[in-house]
C-alpha positions in Angstrom: 29.2 -62.3 26.2 28.6 -59.3 27.8 26.0 -58.2 29.8 25.3 -54.8 27.7 25.6 -57.0 24.6 23.2 -59.0 25.5 20.8 -56.0 26.0 21.1 -54.5 23.0 20.4 -57.9 21.3 17.0 -58.8 23.3 16.1 -55.0 22.3 16.6 -56.8 18.7 14.7 -59.4 19.5 11.8 -57.7 20.4 10.8 -56.8 17.8 9.2 -60.3 17.0 7.0 -60.4 19.5 4.5 -57.6 18.5 2.2 -56.8 16.3 3.1 -57.5 12.4 3.0 -54.3 10.5 2.2 -54.0 6.8 5.7 -54.4 4.4 4.2 -51.9 1.7 3.5 -48.5 2.6 5.8 -48.3 5.9 5.6 -45.9 8.1 7.2 -43.5 8.9 8.4 -41.8 5.2 8.7 -38.0 3.9 5.8 -37.0 1.8 5.8 -33.6 -0.4 3.3 -31.4 0.2 1.4 -30.1 -3.3 -0.2 -26.6 -1.9 0.3 -24.5 1.2 -1.5 -25.8 3.9 -2.5 -25.2 7.4 -1.5 -27.6 10.1 -4.5 -28.4 12.7 -4.1 -29.7 16.3 -6.4 -32.5 15.7 -7.7 -34.4 12.4 -10.5 -32.4 11.8 -10.9 -28.7 9.6 -12.3 -27.1 12.6 -9.9 -28.2 14.9 -7.0 -24.8 16.1 -4.3 -24.4 14.3 -1.2 -25.7 14.4 1.1 -24.0 11.8 1.5 -23.6 8.7 3.7 -25.8 5.7 4.6 -24.6 3.2 3.9 -25.7 -0.7 6.4 -28.5 -2.3 7.9 -29.0 1.6 8.6 -32.4 2.8 7.2 -33.8 5.7 7.8 -36.7 8.0 4.4 -38.7 8.2 3.6 -40.7 10.9 0.1 -42.4 10.4 -3.1 -41.7 8.9 -6.4 -41.0 10.8 -8.8 -44.0 10.2 -11.0 -42.4 7.7 -7.5 -41.9 6.1 -9.0 -37.9 5.1 -6.2 -36.8 7.6 -2.3 -37.5 8.0 -0.3 -36.6 11.4 3.3 -34.8 10.2 6.5 -35.0 12.8 7.6 -31.8 13.9 9.9 -30.6 16.2 6.8 -29.8 18.8 3.0 -31.1 19.5 1.1 -32.9 17.0 0.2 -31.5 13.3 -1.9 -33.2 11.1 -3.2 -32.0 7.9 -5.5 -33.1 4.7 -3.9 -36.6 3.6 -4.9 -35.4 -0.1 -2.3 -32.8 -0.8 0.5 -35.2 0.2 2.4 -37.2 -2.7 4.3 -40.4 -1.2 8.2 -39.7 -1.9 9.6 -42.9 -3.9 12.1 -45.6 -2.3 15.0 -44.5 -1.3 13.6 -40.9 -0.5 10.3 -42.1 1.8 12.5 -43.5 4.1 16.0 -43.8 5.9 18.6 -41.6 5.9 19.0 -38.8 6.4 18.0 -39.3 10.0 18.4 -37.9 13.2 18.1 -39.8 16.7 18.1 -38.9 20.4 18.3 -39.4 23.8 17.8 -38.3 27.1 18.7 -39.2 30.6 20.9 -39.0 29.8 21.2 -36.8 26.7 22.6 -38.0 23.6 22.2 -37.1 19.7 23.3 -39.4 16.6 22.7 -37.0 14.0 23.2 -39.7 10.3 23.0 -37.2 6.7 24.5 -40.0 4.4 25.0 -43.4 4.5 28.5 -43.2 4.8 28.9 -40.5 8.0 27.4 -39.8 10.9 27.9 -37.3 13.9 27.8 -38.4 17.6 26.9 -35.6 20.5 26.5 -35.4 23.7 26.7 -31.7 26.0 29.6 -30.7 26.4 31.7 -32.3 24.2 32.9 -31.7 20.6 30.5 -33.5 18.3 32.4 -36.5 17.3 32.7 -37.4 13.8 31.8 -41.4 12.9 32.1 -43.6 9.4 29.3 -45.8 9.2 30.5 -49.2 8.0 28.1 -51.3 7.5 24.2 -51.7 7.7 21.4 -54.1 7.3 17.6 -54.9 7.8 15.2 -57.4 8.4 11.5 -57.2 8.3 9.8 -60.3 10.4 6.3 -60.5 12.4 7.6 -57.6 14.8 7.4 -54.9 11.7 10.9 -53.5 10.1 14.1 -53.1 12.1 17.7 -51.1 10.4 20.7 -51.6 12.2 24.0 -49.3 10.9 27.8 -50.3 12.2 30.0 -47.3 12.8 33.6 -46.6 13.9 35.0 -43.1 15.7 38.3 -42.3 17.1 38.0 -43.5 20.3 34.5 -45.2 20.1 32.1 -48.0 17.7 29.1 -48.8 17.9 25.5 -50.3 15.9 22.6 -48.0 16.5 19.2 -50.2 15.7 16.3 -48.5 14.5 12.9 -49.9 14.4 9.6 -49.1 13.0 7.0 -48.0 16.0 5.9 -45.1 18.1 8.3 -43.4 19.9 8.4 -40.7 22.9 11.0 -38.7 24.2 9.6 -38.8 28.0 10.1 -34.5 27.6 8.1 -33.3 25.1 4.8 -33.2 23.2 6.6 -34.7 20.4 5.3 -37.8 18.5 7.6 -39.9 16.6 7.4 -42.9 14.7 11.2 -44.5 14.8 12.6 -46.0 18.0 16.1 -46.2 18.5 18.7 -48.7 20.3 22.4 -47.4 20.5 24.8 -49.6 21.6 28.6 -47.7 22.4 31.8 -49.0 23.1 34.8 -46.5 23.5 38.6 -47.9 23.4 39.8 -47.8 26.8 36.8 -50.4 27.2 33.5 -48.7 29.0 30.4 -49.8 26.8 27.5 -47.7 27.0 23.9 -48.5 26.1 21.2 -46.0 25.2 17.6 -45.7 24.1 15.8 -43.0 22.3 14.0 -42.1 19.6 14.6 -40.8 16.2 13.0 -38.6 12.9 13.7 -38.5 9.3 15.1 -35.2 8.5 14.7 -33.1 5.2 17.0 -34.2 2.5 
């Protein structure tokens, strides 16, 4: 067993040593907004405005305030809160999962997953590499929920493990609700392990 594979398996196993997550109401999840709503920088109607969300928009909700009255929305920059009363959770499978976009820094990488069959791997100064998703699985244990995808491309193959937990890209103020472990193996023999975060993208 290679050293990289050992690290990858250890990263998956770590999902079982953290506090449990609820099987129902798992977050992040997609919610639909009923009416145009002002986003706030904190869960408080008096907090500074952080943007505007249009009616009918599908939002990635990362979590709720302790009183349940406010929801934190995932977005490209900073923190955004809105009243939870205006949100309706989408029904499975639209509430979570694909489409999804993952990326990491140092080195920079991106993985766009618009469907259960196709993905694109992105690297700076390289063309996008199309990938075929060949399999997937999911497991829920004492540490929460983890999903796994396998894929192959013209010059590489790999695995992506995504876990429901808070994540930071280390370079911005953006909050994520999904962490990622990406394992890549090139046909030339090189193996790479990448860490990053994921966000649910618009369906």
